[in-house]
TIBA-970246 format. One record per residue (C-alpha): residue in one letter; x, z, y. Coordinates in nm, 2 decimals, always signed. Each point is the difference from the previous one (the first is absolute). Layout:
resn / X / Z / Y
a / X / Z / Y
...
// end
This chain:
resn / X / Z / Y
m / +8.60 / +10.47 / +9.43
t / -0.05 / -0.31 / +0.20
i / +0.22 / -0.12 / +0.29
s / -0.17 / -0.26 / +0.22
k / +0.18 / +0.06 / +0.33
l / +0.37 / +0.09 / +0.05
l / +0.17 / +0.13 / +0.32
v / +0.37 / -0.05 / +0.01
a / +0.14 / +0.29 / +0.20
n / +0.32 / -0.18 / +0.09
r / +0.14 / -0.30 / +0.18
g / +0.26 / -0.27 / -0.02
e / +0.11 / -0.18 / -0.32
i / -0.14 / +0.26 / -0.24
a / -0.34 / -0.01 / +0.16
a / -0.01 / -0.38 / -0.03
r / +0.12 / +0.01 / -0.36
v / -0.27 / +0.26 / -0.11
l / -0.27 / -0.19 / +0.19
r / +0.07 / -0.32 / -0.18
t / -0.05 / +0.15 / -0.34
a / -0.31 / +0.20 / +0.11
k / -0.16 / -0.32 / +0.13
a / +0.09 / -0.18 / -0.33
r / -0.19 / +0.27 / -0.18
g / -0.30 / -0.06 / +0.21
l / +0.02 / +0.31 / +0.21
a / -0.11 / +0.03 / +0.36
t / +0.31 / +0.10 / +0.20
a / +0.10 / +0.18 / +0.32
v / +0.33 / +0.09 / +0.15
l / +0.12 / +0.23 / +0.28
r / +0.14 / -0.11 / +0.34
h / +0.13 / +0.22 / +0.28
t / -0.13 / -0.09 / +0.35
s / +0.35 / -0.11 / +0.11
e / +0.09 / -0.19 / -0.32
q / +0.04 / -0.37 / -0.01
e / -0.19 / -0.22 / -0.24
g / +0.17 / -0.04 / -0.34
p / -0.08 / -0.18 / -0.32
a / -0.20 / +0.29 / -0.13
h / -0.24 / -0.01 / +0.29
r / -0.07 / -0.37 / -0.08
i / -0.05 / +0.06 / -0.37
a / -0.24 / +0.31 / +0.02
d / -0.37 / -0.04 / +0.04
e / +0.00 / +0.28 / +0.25
v / +0.26 / +0.15 / +0.24
v / -0.05 / +0.37 / +0.09
t / +0.15 / +0.12 / +0.32
i / +0.18 / +0.33 / +0.00
e / +0.14 / +0.19 / +0.30
g / +0.29 / +0.23 / +0.06
a / +0.28 / +0.08 / +0.24
t / +0.22 / -0.23 / -0.20
p / -0.08 / -0.24 / -0.28
v / +0.17 / +0.22 / -0.26
v / -0.19 / +0.31 / +0.11
a / -0.33 / -0.20 / -0.05
y / +0.10 / -0.11 / -0.35
l / +0.07 / +0.36 / -0.09
d / -0.33 / +0.13 / +0.14
i / -0.19 / +0.12 / -0.31
p / -0.34 / +0.09 / +0.16
q / -0.01 / -0.33 / +0.20
i / +0.07 / -0.21 / -0.31
v / -0.24 / +0.19 / -0.23
e / -0.27 / -0.03 / +0.27
a / +0.07 / -0.38 / +0.02
a / -0.03 / -0.04 / -0.37
q / -0.34 / +0.18 / +0.00
r / -0.12 / -0.19 / +0.31
i / +0.06 / -0.35 / -0.15
g / -0.13 / +0.09 / -0.34
a / +0.33 / -0.03 / -0.20
d / -0.02 / +0.12 / -0.36
a / +0.38 / +0.03 / -0.03
v / +0.32 / +0.02 / +0.21
h / +0.33 / -0.16 / -0.10
p / +0.29 / +0.17 / +0.18
g / +0.27 / -0.26 / -0.05
y / +0.34 / +0.17 / +0.04
g / +0.13 / +0.23 / +0.27
f / -0.24 / +0.17 / +0.25
l / -0.25 / +0.20 / -0.20
s / +0.07 / -0.16 / -0.34
e / +0.15 / +0.33 / -0.14
n / -0.20 / +0.25 / +0.20
a / -0.20 / +0.23 / -0.22
a / -0.21 / +0.12 / +0.29
f / -0.11 / -0.35 / +0.07
v / -0.11 / -0.05 / -0.37
s / -0.19 / +0.34 / +0.01
a / -0.18 / -0.10 / +0.32
l / -0.11 / -0.33 / -0.16
e / -0.11 / +0.17 / -0.32
k / -0.21 / +0.25 / +0.20
v / -0.21 / -0.28 / +0.15
g / -0.03 / -0.20 / -0.32
v / +0.25 / -0.28 / +0.09
t / +0.23 / -0.12 / -0.29
f / +0.37 / +0.02 / +0.07
v / +0.18 / -0.29 / -0.17
g / +0.28 / +0.21 / -0.15
p / +0.07 / +0.33 / -0.17
t / -0.18 / +0.33 / +0.05
s / +0.09 / +0.23 / +0.29
e / +0.14 / +0.26 / -0.25
v / +0.25 / -0.25 / -0.15
i / +0.10 / -0.12 / +0.35
d / +0.05 / +0.36 / +0.11
l / +0.21 / +0.07 / -0.31
m / +0.23 / -0.30 / +0.01
g / +0.03 / +0.02 / +0.38
d / +0.18 / +0.33 / -0.03
k / +0.34 / -0.09 / -0.14
i / +0.07 / +0.35 / -0.13
r / -0.33 / +0.03 / -0.18
a / +0.02 / -0.35 / -0.14
r / +0.35 / +0.06 / -0.13
a / -0.10 / +0.33 / -0.16
f / -0.30 / -0.17 / -0.16
v / +0.21 / -0.29 / -0.14
e / +0.27 / +0.24 / -0.12
g / -0.25 / +0.23 / -0.16
r / -0.13 / -0.29 / -0.22
g / +0.34 / -0.09 / -0.13
f / +0.08 / -0.30 / +0.22
p / +0.35 / -0.04 / +0.14
v / +0.09 / +0.15 / +0.34
a / +0.34 / +0.04 / +0.17
p / +0.17 / +0.34 / +0.03
s / -0.13 / +0.17 / +0.31
a / -0.06 / +0.31 / +0.21
i / -0.34 / +0.07 / +0.16
e / -0.02 / +0.21 / +0.31
d / -0.34 / +0.15 / -0.08
d / +0.13 / +0.16 / -0.32
d / +0.22 / +0.24 / +0.21
p / +0.07 / -0.08 / +0.36
a / +0.26 / +0.27 / +0.04
t / +0.22 / -0.17 / -0.27
f / -0.08 / -0.36 / +0.07
v / +0.34 / -0.08 / +0.15
e / +0.19 / +0.16 / -0.29
r / -0.22 / -0.17 / -0.25
s / +0.05 / -0.33 / +0.17
r / +0.38 / +0.04 / -0.03
a / -0.05 / +0.06 / -0.37
v / -0.17 / -0.34 / -0.04
g / +0.34 / -0.15 / +0.08
y / +0.12 / -0.26 / +0.24
p / -0.09 / -0.26 / +0.11
l / -0.36 / +0.12 / +0.04
l / -0.31 / -0.13 / +0.18
i / -0.22 / +0.21 / +0.22
k / -0.36 / -0.11 / +0.01
p / -0.31 / +0.13 / +0.19
s / -0.29 / +0.10 / -0.23
a / -0.26 / -0.20 / +0.18
g / +0.24 / -0.29 / +0.07
g / -0.02 / -0.37 / -0.05
g / +0.17 / -0.32 / +0.12
g / +0.34 / +0.16 / +0.00
k / -0.08 / +0.22 / +0.31
g / +0.18 / +0.33 / +0.00
m / +0.23 / -0.08 / -0.29
r / +0.36 / +0.10 / +0.02
v / +0.30 / -0.06 / -0.23
v / +0.25 / +0.28 / -0.01
r / +0.34 / -0.05 / -0.16
d / +0.17 / +0.33 / +0.05
d / -0.06 / +0.36 / +0.10
s / +0.12 / -0.04 / +0.36
n / -0.33 / -0.12 / +0.14
l / -0.26 / +0.11 / -0.26
e / -0.17 / +0.27 / +0.21
s / -0.01 / -0.22 / +0.32
e / -0.15 / -0.29 / -0.20
i / -0.26 / +0.22 / -0.15
e / -0.11 / +0.11 / +0.35
t / +0.00 / -0.36 / +0.12
a / -0.21 / -0.11 / -0.29
r / -0.24 / +0.29 / +0.06
r / -0.05 / -0.09 / +0.36
e / -0.06 / -0.37 / -0.09
g / -0.25 / +0.11 / -0.27
e / -0.19 / +0.20 / +0.25
r / +0.01 / -0.28 / +0.26
y / -0.10 / -0.28 / -0.24
f / -0.23 / +0.18 / -0.24
g / -0.09 / +0.33 / +0.15
d / +0.16 / +0.17 / -0.30
g / +0.36 / +0.13 / +0.00
r / +0.02 / +0.09 / -0.37
l / +0.30 / -0.15 / -0.18
f / +0.14 / -0.06 / -0.34
v / +0.34 / -0.13 / -0.11
e / +0.09 / -0.24 / -0.28
c / +0.33 / -0.12 / -0.14
y / +0.09 / -0.32 / +0.17
i / +0.06 / -0.28 / -0.25
e / +0.29 / -0.23 / +0.11
r / -0.08 / -0.37 / +0.02
p / -0.35 / +0.04 / -0.14
r / -0.26 / -0.26 / -0.03
h / -0.36 / +0.05 / +0.12
i / -0.25 / -0.12 / -0.27
e / -0.37 / +0.05 / +0.02
v / -0.28 / -0.07 / -0.25
q / -0.35 / -0.13 / +0.09
v / -0.27 / +0.20 / -0.17
m / -0.38 / -0.03 / -0.01
g / -0.24 / +0.26 / -0.13
d / -0.38 / +0.01 / -0.04
g / -0.04 / +0.38 / +0.05
q / -0.13 / +0.03 / -0.35
g / +0.34 / +0.06 / -0.17
n / +0.10 / -0.36 / -0.03
v / +0.31 / -0.13 / +0.17
v / +0.20 / -0.32 / -0.02
h / +0.32 / -0.11 / +0.17
f / +0.08 / -0.34 / +0.16
w / +0.37 / +0.03 / -0.06
e / +0.28 / +0.10 / +0.24
r / +0.13 / -0.11 / +0.34
e / +0.36 / +0.02 / +0.12
c / +0.00 / +0.15 / +0.35
s / +0.37 / +0.08 / +0.05
i / +0.05 / -0.23 / +0.31
q / -0.08 / +0.27 / +0.26
r / +0.11 / +0.07 / +0.35
r / -0.02 / +0.37 / +0.10
f / -0.22 / +0.06 / -0.30
q / -0.24 / -0.28 / +0.10
k / -0.05 / -0.28 / -0.25
i / +0.09 / -0.35 / +0.13
i / +0.00 / -0.22 / -0.32
e / -0.18 / +0.07 / -0.32
e / +0.00 / -0.19 / -0.33
t / -0.12 / +0.00 / -0.36
p / +0.12 / +0.02 / -0.26
s / +0.29 / +0.23 / +0.08
p / +0.34 / -0.16 / -0.08
a / +0.13 / +0.34 / -0.11
l / -0.23 / +0.08 / -0.28
t / +0.04 / -0.07 / -0.37
p / -0.32 / -0.07 / -0.19
e / +0.03 / +0.35 / -0.15
h / +0.05 / +0.17 / +0.34
r / -0.29 / -0.20 / +0.15
d / -0.24 / +0.12 / -0.27
e / +0.12 / +0.36 / +0.04
i / -0.03 / +0.02 / +0.38
c / -0.34 / -0.18 / +0.00
e / -0.14 / +0.22 / -0.27
t / +0.12 / +0.31 / +0.19
a / -0.18 / -0.12 / +0.31
a / -0.32 / -0.06 / -0.19
g / +0.04 / +0.35 / -0.16
i / +0.02 / +0.17 / +0.34
a / -0.30 / -0.19 / +0.13
c / -0.19 / +0.09 / -0.32
a / +0.09 / +0.37 / +0.04
v / -0.18 / +0.01 / +0.34
n / -0.29 / -0.21 / -0.13
y / +0.08 / -0.26 / +0.26
r / -0.26 / -0.23 / +0.16
g / +0.09 / -0.33 / +0.17
a / +0.33 / -0.15 / +0.09
g / +0.31 / +0.21 / +0.03
t / +0.38 / -0.02 / -0.02
v / +0.24 / +0.24 / -0.18
e / +0.34 / -0.02 / +0.15
f / +0.33 / +0.08 / -0.17
i / +0.37 / +0.04 / +0.08
y / +0.19 / -0.20 / -0.26
a / +0.36 / +0.10 / -0.06
q / +0.29 / -0.22 / -0.11
d / +0.00 / +0.15 / -0.35
g / -0.36 / -0.10 / -0.06
s / -0.15 / +0.35 / +0.06
f / -0.29 / +0.02 / +0.24
y / -0.19 / +0.27 / +0.19
f / -0.34 / +0.03 / +0.16
l / +0.01 / -0.05 / +0.37
e / -0.36 / +0.00 / +0.12
m / -0.34 / -0.16 / -0.06
n / -0.16 / -0.21 / +0.27
t / -0.38 / +0.03 / -0.03
r / -0.08 / -0.33 / +0.15
l / +0.07 / -0.37 / -0.02
q / +0.36 / -0.08 / +0.09
v / +0.12 / -0.25 / +0.26
e / +0.19 / -0.18 / -0.28
h / -0.29 / -0.03 / -0.24
p / -0.01 / -0.39 / +0.03
v / +0.31 / -0.04 / -0.22
t / -0.18 / +0.18 / -0.27
e / -0.30 / -0.23 / +0.04
m / +0.22 / -0.31 / -0.02
v / +0.16 / +0.09 / -0.34
t / -0.31 / +0.15 / -0.16
g / -0.27 / -0.23 / +0.13
f / -0.22 / +0.30 / +0.09
d / -0.16 / +0.06 / +0.34
l / +0.07 / +0.37 / +0.06
v / -0.26 / +0.04 / +0.28
a / -0.26 / -0.15 / -0.23
e / +0.10 / +0.26 / -0.26
q / -0.04 / +0.28 / +0.27
l / -0.34 / -0.12 / +0.09
r / -0.11 / -0.03 / -0.36
i / +0.10 / +0.36 / -0.07
a / -0.15 / +0.13 / +0.32
a / -0.33 / -0.16 / -0.11
g / +0.02 / +0.17 / -0.33
e / +0.07 / -0.32 / -0.20
g / +0.33 / +0.14 / -0.15
l / +0.32 / -0.18 / -0.08
s / -0.02 / -0.37 / -0.07
a / +0.29 / -0.02 / -0.25
a / +0.18 / +0.19 / -0.27
q / +0.37 / +0.06 / +0.03
a / +0.08 / -0.27 / -0.26
d / -0.18 / -0.26 / +0.22
i / +0.22 / +0.06 / +0.31
p / +0.29 / -0.25 / +0.00
q / +0.32 / -0.01 / +0.20
n / +0.07 / -0.37 / +0.06
g / +0.28 / -0.15 / +0.21
h / +0.16 / +0.17 / +0.30
s / -0.14 / +0.09 / +0.34
i / +0.17 / +0.11 / +0.32
e / -0.16 / +0.13 / +0.32
l / +0.16 / +0.00 / +0.35
r / -0.14 / +0.22 / +0.28
i / +0.00 / -0.21 / +0.32
c / +0.04 / +0.24 / +0.29
a / +0.02 / -0.03 / +0.38
e / +0.34 / +0.15 / +0.05
d / +0.35 / -0.09 / +0.10
a / +0.25 / +0.05 / -0.28
t / +0.29 / -0.06 / +0.24
a / -0.11 / +0.29 / +0.23
d / -0.04 / +0.28 / -0.25
f / -0.34 / -0.14 / -0.11
r / -0.16 / +0.07 / +0.34
p / -0.38 / -0.09 / -0.01
a / -0.07 / -0.33 / +0.16
i / -0.30 / -0.09 / +0.21
g / -0.13 / -0.33 / +0.15
d / -0.25 / -0.28 / -0.02
i / -0.01 / -0.21 / -0.32
l / +0.05 / -0.34 / +0.16
l / -0.01 / -0.18 / -0.33
l / -0.07 / +0.11 / -0.36
d / +0.09 / -0.22 / -0.30
e / -0.02 / +0.18 / -0.33
p / +0.16 / -0.14 / -0.31
r / -0.22 / -0.16 / -0.27
g / +0.05 / -0.14 / -0.34
e / -0.02 / +0.07 / -0.37
g / +0.08 / +0.36 / -0.08
v / +0.00 / +0.10 / +0.37
r / -0.24 / +0.25 / +0.14
v / -0.02 / +0.15 / +0.35
d / -0.21 / +0.31 / +0.07
s / -0.01 / +0.00 / +0.38
g / -0.14 / +0.22 / +0.27
i / +0.07 / -0.23 / +0.30
l / -0.13 / -0.31 / +0.17
g / +0.17 / -0.26 / +0.20
g / -0.06 / +0.07 / +0.37
g / -0.02 / +0.37 / -0.06
k / +0.21 / +0.28 / +0.14
v / +0.24 / +0.24 / -0.18
t / +0.01 / +0.35 / +0.15
t / +0.15 / +0.33 / -0.11
d / -0.35 / +0.15 / -0.06
f / +0.04 / -0.03 / -0.38
d / +0.26 / -0.03 / -0.27
p / +0.23 / -0.31 / +0.06
m / -0.09 / -0.17 / -0.33
l / -0.18 / -0.33 / +0.08
s / -0.05 / -0.15 / -0.34
k / +0.13 / -0.01 / -0.36
l / +0.16 / -0.31 / -0.16
i / -0.04 / -0.01 / -0.37
v / +0.14 / -0.25 / -0.25
h / -0.04 / -0.05 / -0.37
t / +0.18 / -0.22 / -0.25
d / +0.14 / +0.00 / -0.36
d / +0.31 / +0.21 / +0.05
r / +0.19 / +0.21 / +0.25
a / +0.25 / -0.26 / +0.11
q / -0.28 / -0.25 / +0.07
a / -0.19 / +0.27 / +0.18
i / +0.29 / +0.08 / +0.23
a / +0.04 / -0.37 / +0.08
r / -0.37 / -0.04 / +0.07
a / +0.00 / +0.31 / +0.22
r / +0.30 / -0.12 / +0.20
e / -0.16 / -0.34 / +0.05
a / -0.33 / +0.16 / +0.11
v / +0.15 / +0.25 / +0.24
q / +0.22 / -0.26 / +0.16
n / -0.32 / -0.20 / +0.06
y / -0.20 / +0.29 / +0.14
v / -0.04 / -0.07 / +0.38
i / -0.11 / +0.27 / +0.24
l / +0.10 / -0.11 / +0.35
g / -0.02 / +0.24 / +0.29
v / +0.08 / +0.32 / -0.19
t / +0.33 / +0.10 / -0.16
t / -0.04 / +0.06 / -0.38
n / +0.21 / +0.11 / -0.29
t / -0.02 / -0.33 / -0.19
g / +0.37 / -0.08 / +0.04
y / +0.09 / +0.35 / -0.12
l / -0.22 / -0.04 / -0.31
d / +0.16 / -0.34 / -0.07
a / +0.35 / +0.16 / +0.02
i / -0.11 / +0.27 / -0.25
l / -0.12 / -0.27 / -0.24
a / +0.32 / -0.20 / +0.04
h / +0.23 / +0.30 / -0.07
p / +0.17 / -0.03 / -0.34
d / -0.07 / +0.36 / -0.09
f / -0.37 / -0.06 / +0.04
a / +0.02 / -0.32 / -0.20
s / +0.17 / +0.19 / -0.28
g / -0.25 / +0.29 / +0.02
d / +0.29 / +0.25 / +0.06
v / -0.17 / +0.20 / +0.27
s / -0.11 / +0.36 / +0.07
t / -0.20 / +0.17 / +0.27
g / +0.32 / +0.01 / +0.21
f / +0.06 / -0.37 / -0.01
l / -0.12 / -0.08 / +0.35
a / +0.19 / +0.28 / +0.16
e / +0.32 / -0.10 / -0.19
q / -0.03 / -0.36 / +0.11
a / -0.14 / +0.07 / +0.35
e / +0.27 / -0.18 / +0.19
t / -0.01 / -0.31 / -0.22
l / -0.37 / -0.03 / +0.00
t / -0.07 / +0.06 / +0.37
a / +0.29 / -0.22 / +0.14
p / -0.14 / -0.22 / +0.28
g / -0.05 / -0.35 / -0.12
e / -0.04 / -0.33 / +0.18
d / -0.29 / -0.01 / +0.25
v / -0.23 / -0.27 / -0.15
s / -0.30 / +0.07 / +0.21
e / +0.01 / -0.34 / +0.18
q / +0.05 / -0.18 / -0.33
l / -0.29 / +0.19 / -0.15
m / -0.23 / -0.09 / +0.29
a / +0.10 / -0.37 / -0.03
a / -0.04 / +0.00 / -0.38
t / -0.34 / +0.17 / +0.03
a / -0.12 / -0.24 / +0.26
l / +0.11 / -0.30 / -0.21
s / -0.18 / +0.14 / -0.30
d / -0.33 / +0.01 / +0.20
e / -0.16 / -0.33 / -0.08
r / -0.25 / +0.01 / +0.29
l / +0.28 / +0.07 / +0.25
v / +0.21 / -0.28 / -0.13
n / -0.29 / -0.24 / +0.02
d / -0.07 / +0.10 / +0.36
v / +0.36 / -0.05 / +0.10
m / +0.03 / -0.34 / -0.18
q / -0.33 / -0.13 / +0.13
i / +0.05 / -0.30 / +0.23
p / -0.23 / +0.04 / +0.31
e / -0.26 / -0.28 / +0.04
m / +0.15 / -0.12 / +0.33
h / +0.34 / -0.05 / -0.16
r / -0.14 / -0.17 / -0.30
k / -0.17 / -0.26 / +0.22
m / +0.32 / -0.07 / +0.17
g / +0.14 / -0.13 / -0.33
g / +0.37 / -0.09 / -0.01
w / +0.05 / -0.01 / +0.38
r / +0.35 / +0.13 / +0.09
n / +0.18 / +0.06 / +0.32
// end
């Protein structure tokens, strides 16, 4: 099949990132924009901006009929969903398939399977891949509580249709098991419209390790190595890196081959990520499969040298994989920081405001995937992530140093961000040693979020002095004064 025009059904930094690769491949491009949405980098990159309407911007970006109609109207051959919004919505894929528009991603059947945590878990377990001990409500609702107790404490309650940590509850003893089950059920119904639950044993001080996979839908799958994603706050990733400092070469091969095996078992097409819980003893268990490009995919691109969006577009166009497994390297070390508009000293309350000045770090081994422009406005209409700061160098110690230098030089004036919080994490000795778990941020909360010195005035002064045009204007001697020469009073 041929793809000549691509609609990116997303916004912000991921839309801009996808558009750059699409244009480099010679495709005509279009991107969505809600009627109330401010201009962003993606709108300047795309050849065409398609206006969408809705009671709120988020409602518009989830409007399947409107977006499918827009794709047909502008003559798009394919739609790239980015991440979030409709990226893992099987109904959206089916709607595109019905009108002959290619979805850049897996089939609706695979999305439907992996989007149901209970079905996905049963599929993986049935093919001999490792899963944690569990109890599934659907097996026998009347005995679910008793079977949950049998799993043993601590345990983790999870909604079947869940994602992003919503609805998940850790239970450490029998005193509140039943009440937590009911709370998780209500949250599952509120967030996902599905109150079905399952319970897994909770691994103490686990690490969260995921593997990037790519399949051609013809039975061929390769992996692009692992990513360490243990630095999380309330189950939301904050910092990601590759390689994982926890894995031995043998464990790395084992976990990556397991991920590729799972993807192969579903005849996977496109980019996907298989996530695992990694225990202190080296055992690991399937967590879930994300059937889309991940937020943190740039670190993989930095160490492998592959453009994962280009790989997605190749596969969607029927060109197949561009490399065999043996040709995919893992060179150096890369770290990604999520730059968010939030106040770490006020329980991470979302921040709003006008971006008075934006000065992004640059330099060798530094990459910024941004969704904002200087002079723009940050609102609460969308997720608070503004951009991603990615660094790459020869080893982990150098990568940490480079990330610290870059985040300290990331200037966003007018909006409170988490840059200081991210720098505090990078500076922590446990992070430097790699001795962390998914509970690290909670354990170190007071240390990491302690208010620091207010350096806003120093930042403004330093930024002003770094602006060559401004300095020249200030230092310019007016013509009248120059003619006066050395006259003094």
